[in-house]
N, C-alpha and C positions, 0 to 999 in steps of 0.2 A: 700702560697706564700713565706714564710720565708724558707721553705725547698728548694724551687726552687733557691732562692738567694744563699743559702748555697752551693748547688750543683754546680751552675755556677761559684761562686767565688772560690771554690776549684779547678775547672778545669782551671780557669784563672790563679790562682796562680801557678799551675803546668806548664802552658805554659810559663809564664813570667820567671820562674826559669830556664827553659831549654835553652840551647844555640840555637840560631836561625841561621842556616847556610845561609838562603836566607833572603834578606831584607824584603820581603813581606810575610813572613811565617804567622805572626799573622793576617794580613789582609785576607789571603786566608783561615785561620783557623776559622775566625769568622762565616761565613755562614755554614761552615762544622760542627762546634760545635753545632750550632742551629739545623741543620737537625739531627745530631746524638742524641741530647736530645729528639727530638720529635719522633724519630723512636725507641727509646729504650723502653723496657718493663717497666723499672723503672720510666719512666716519668709519667705514669698514677698513680703510687703510690705516687710520690712526689707532684702531683698537689693538690692544694687546691680545694676541691669539690665545693666551692662557686664561684670559678673563672672560667670564660669561656676560650676557646682556644685562642681567640684574646687577652685577657688581659695577658695571660701567655706569648704569643709570644712577646707582647710589652715589658713586663718586661725583658724577655731574651734579646731582642734587645737592650734595654737601658743599661743593665749591660755589654753586650758585646761591645757596642760602647764606654762606659767609659773605658773599659780595652784596647781596640785597640787604643784609642786616644793618650795614653802615648807613644805607639810604633810608631804611625804615626808621632808624633812630632819629635821623634828621627830620623826616616827615612827622614823626610822633611828637617831637618837641615843638615843631612849628604849628601844630594843630592846637596847642594849649590855649591860645587866645580865642579860638572857636568854641572851646569848651566853656570858657568864662562867659562868652557872649550867650551861649545856650542857657547857662545857669541863670544869668542876670535877666534873661528875657522871660523868665517864669512870670505868669500873670500875678501870682501871689507877691513876688518880690517887686513887681512894678508898683504895687501899692505901698511898699515899704522901702523908700530910697536909702534910708540909713542902713538898713539890713543888706541892701545890694552891696554897699561899700564894705560892710563887715564880712559878708560871704566871700567877696573877692580877696580880702586880706587873709581870711582863714585858709582858703583854698590855695592861694599863692604861696603861703608860708609852708604849708604842710604837704603839698604835692611836689614841689620843686626840690631839687638837690639830691634826690636818690638816684639809684642806677636805672630805675624804670624797667627792670627785667620782667616783672610780672605783666605789665601793660604791653610792652613790646612783644612779649611771647604770644599774645593773642594774635597780633598782626603777622608775625613770622610763621606761626603755626597755620594760620588761615591760608597764607600763600602756598604753603607746602601741601595742605590737604586739598585745596581747590585745584591746583595743578592745571589751570586753564586760564583763559582770558579773565581778568578781574576788572570790573567797571570801577570808575572813579567813586561812584556812590558806595559800592561794596567796600572799597578801601576806606572811605570815610567812616562807615559804620564800624568796621573792625578797629580802627584807631580810637573812635569814640568809646567803644566797649573796653578797649585797653585802658583808657583813662578812667573808666568806671571801676576797673579792677584796682587801679592806683588809688582811687577815692576810697575804696574799701580798705586798702592797706593803711591809708591815712587815718581813717576812722578807728581802726584797731590800735594804731600806734599812739595816737593822742590819748586815748583812754589808758592804754598799757603803761605809758610813761608816768601818768599820774599815780596809778596803782603801785608801780615799782619805785616811785620817788626818784626817777631817773634825772640826770643832769643835762645831758646833751643828746641830740639826735641829728645825724647828718652834718656834724661839725658845727652845730649852732645850738643855742639853748632850746630845750623842749618847749613846745607851744605853751604849756601851762605855766612856764616860768617867764613868759613875756606878758606885757600889757597888764601886769598886776592881776593876772587871771586866777591862778591857783585852781581850786576845784571847780570854778565856774567854767573851766575849759571842757569839762565833761559834756556840757550842752553843745559845745562846738563839735565834739565827736559825734553827737546825735545828728547835728546839722549835716555833717559830712556824709553820714549814712543815708539821710533822706535825699541828698542830692544825687546819689547813685541812680535812684529810680526815675529821677527827672531826665537824666542822660539817656537811660535805656528807653524810656517812653518817647523822648524826642527823636531818637534815631531809628527805633525798631518797631514802633507801634503798628505799622502797616505791613510788617514782614511775618512770614509763616513761622519763624523761629522766636517770635516775641515772647510767647508764654514759656517755652522751654528755657530760654535764657533768663527770664524773670525768676522762674522756679530754681534755676541753678544758683543765682545770687542769694535767694532766700535760704536755700538748703545749706549752702556753704557758710553763710553768715551764722546760722544756728549751730552748725558743727564747730566753727571756730570759737564761738562764744562758750560752748560747752568745754572745749579744750582749755580756754582761758580760765574757766571756773575750776577745772581740775588742777590747773597750775597754781591758782591762788589757794585752793584748799589744802594743797600739799605743803605749802610754806607755813612757817610758825607764826603765831600771833606776835605782835610787837612785845619786846622785852621777855620773850619766852624762848626756851631752847627748842630746836627742831625735833619733831618726832621722827627719828631715823627709820622707824618701821615703815613709814610711808615711802621712803626712797628706794623703790625697787625698779628693776628694769621694765617690769610689766607696766607699772604706773607711768614710768617715763615714756614708754612706747605709745601708750594711749594718749598722753598729753600732746606729744609732738605730732601724732597722726592728725588729731583734731585741731590743735591750735595752729599748726603751721602747714602741714602737707596739703590739706584740701584747698586752701585759698591761694597758696603760693605756687603750687605745681599743677594740681588737677584742674582747678577752675579756668585758668587761661586756655588750656588745651581743649577742655570740654566746650568752652564758648566757641573756639575756632572750629571745632567739629560740627557744632550746630550751624554756624554760619555757612560752612561748606556743604551743608545738606546731608550730613551723615546722621542716620537715625537708628542704626543697628545697635541695640543696647549692649550686645556682646563686645563690640569694639570699644565702647566707653569703659566697660569693665577691664578689658585688656590694657587700655591706657592707664586706668587707675592702678592696676597691679604693678605697673612700673613707676608711675609718678608718685605714689604714696611712699614707697621705700626711698625714692629719691628725695622726697621732702624730709624724711628722717635723717638721711645723710646730710642734708643742708642744715638741719637744726643742730646736729652734733657739731658741725663746723662752727655754727653760731655760738654754741656753748663754750667751745674751746677758745674762740676768739674773744668772747666776753672776759675770759680769765687771762689769756696769754697774748691777745692781740694788741697791736699798737693803736691807741685811741686816735692818733693822727691819721691813721690809715682807715680804721673801722668807722670813724666819724662819731663814736659814742664811747662813753666811759662805762665799762662793765660794772654791774652791781649784783650779779647772781649770787655771789657769796654773801654779801651784806643782806640781801633779801631772803636768804635761806631757800633758794630755788631748787627744785628737783631737776637738776641738770645731769647731762651725761657724765660729767666729771665726778660728781658726788656718788652717783649710783655705780660707777665703775670702781671708784676708790674704796667704798665701804667694805666689799668682800675681801679686799687686800689688807685691811687694817688689823693690827693686833689690838689688844685691849687698851693700851696707852694711847695709840693713835685714834681709836674710836672715841675715847674720852676727850681728846683734843677737839674732835669734830663736834661732839655734843656741847662743849662749852664755848667754842669759838665760831662755829658755822651759824650764820644768821646775825652776826654782830656787825655793827657799822663802825666799830673801832678799827682804825687802819692797821694796828698791830695784830689784831685777830685775823684780818683779811690776809695779811702777809704770812702769818703762820699756816693758814690753810693752803695758800699757794705753795709754800715751801713743802708742806706735806705731799701735795700733788706731785711735786718734783721728785721727792724721795720715793714715792710709790711707782714712779715711772709712767705717769699718766701721759706726758707728751709723746713718749715712745709708743704707748698703746694707741694713742690717737693716730699717729702716723700709720701704724699697721692697720687700724680700722679704716682709714681713708683709702689706702691701697686696696684692701680686700673688698670694700664696698664698691669701689670703682670697677673692679674686675667683675663682680657679681652683677652689677647693673648693666655693664656692657654686654654680658652674656644674655641677660634678660631682654635687652633691646634687640639683640641679634635674633632672638627666638620669635619675635613678632613681625619680622620683615615681610612675611607673606600676607599679613593682614593690614598693617599700618606702615606709613613711611617712617623709617628709622631716623631720618634726619631731624624730625621734630624732637625726639628724645635725646639724640646726640647733641643737639644745640643746647639743651639744658645742661648736659654734663660738661660741655666745653666751658660754660660760664661759671660753673660752681666748683669744678675740680681744682684743687690747690688754691682756692681763693683766699685772699687776705683781708677781705672786708665784706 
């Protein structure tokens, strides 16, 4: 197996050093290199006799995906001006020059600066599912839909930051805190959502997957909005103590499944599957059965980082305690509390007073929440890895392993 890794990494190094006249050269080269290795006489010499064909293919796929990811990121970012041109070319915006400038300002501020994992996952997953020659046009469509996913993320975040009274996002002030906007920024979140469908129409209207992709975005938007509503309804009203009976693991699981998992994990992969021509609904369910628990894992990490993460690394100042959120930390802590500790939570949780926030964080430490989080992270990683292994006969595991590599032990 080490010989195989050496062979593939040498070829990858050669590709990365060469000039690439077409933006999608590495993407189209990935399946081509895989086929070339399997068809070469030398492949039988390089193979580890103890490894079977499927294991070798999986190793090759994983290495090639790692190599292509860096190029996909570069292509993805370079495509942003095309997205802006697409949006500004709308016939409606052509009639409203001042709105053209405002749209560009809103989009530029709220789409840039993040990790772009959701958007790039569309392209990365499409490459793996397609496993064949990919045209430049297909690459452009995948990237454009990746930006549509990022637009959906921006729509949610702009609104979420207003509702949570957040201070920073991606190491800069939240959008509603700029340009003297305040609650007027809600309309910009609506604008961002409307632009999603202009992108989809511009790039996919003549494609057989146009309607399924459109329905995916509508369905996931509804689910995420419901998750956001559950999140808001579980939090206390201003100047009121939280209703701790609402903070159950069952409620938490429902919130994170709908608020986070569908749009952050399932949507990018489902889009890629549609683009690659996959239509078997059983495969979509198998993908969801892994991606939704992975989304929970991600949200638990987010909750922990909100409390114990470094704002200089996470890019935002956590406010879950101040907002009285139904987070993993509080639903894990409550069953461990004695009566005095529970009383502390009832009087301090949901308060914006810094001393109250500090007391809740100290209580988390006393209850051993950081240790429980570490155990949860390790156990979840093992369980998800086993689930991914279980679908290798039906779907390429490198799609799901790629997600795990990005989120496991993350600090932001």
